[in-house]
C-alpha positions, -999 to +999 in steps of 0.1 A: +421+092-840+439+110-813+470+100-795+476+112-759+509+114-741+511+122-704+541+137-687+550+155-655+547+126-630+574+118-605+584+115-569+573+142-546+571+147-508+538+149-490+525+184-492+542+191-525+528+198-559+530+184-594+516+196-628+507+168-652+505+175-689+486+156-716+497+163-751+476+154-781+483+146-817+461+136-845+431+158-836+424+189-817+414+184-781+388+211-784+366+184-800+365+164-768+355+166-732+388+157-714+395+140-682+422+128-658+418+094-641+441+075-618+447+039-607+465+029-576+479-006-571+452-031-564+424-005-570+400+004-597+407+032-621+388+063-608+379+097-620+400+127-608+387+156-629+368+165-660+367+196-683+339+197-708+341+211-743+324+242-730+348+246-701+328+231-672+349+216-645+340+186-623+362+171-596+361+140-575+356+148-538+392+140-530+404+164-557+381+193-549+401+223-537+435+207-543+436+198-580+429+220-610+422+208-645+427+231-674+431+230-712+452+250-735+437+250-770+467+267-786+491+240-774+465+212-777+472+202-741+453+195-709+469+200-675+463+187-640+478+209-613+479+189-580+486+207-547+488+194-512+497+159-523+493+130-499+505+094-499+470+084-510+474+103-542+501+078-553+489+062-586+493+061-623+475+091-638+458+088-672+445+113-696+413+106-714+396+122-744+359+119-751+357+088-728+373+069-756+410+076-760+436+069-733+472+078-728+498+054-714+498+070-680+523+088-658+534+076-624+529+099-594+545+087-562+541+107-530+564+099-501+550+103-466 
């Protein structure tokens, strides 16, 4: 089993940046493909970014060029750097391991 805890969310003005962190315990994250997802009020949860076990990155169209996913094996963490935030990026952001394990989410609110 792996436990995931997200942090780094908060309130930011439009155009600003945030770096989300996903800390893991119970198992090394290098065993998993990792992803960030988000869910806005009244909407379905959607994919933001993925990083495979071999380091391949994939991004949703809205994230391409603005967001960067990375993993730190030494710290057993995965990060999501978000630049150029807009009001539409307001959502709860979730970390996912292997398509199976979820964190509790961290709220990102962007003021326009």
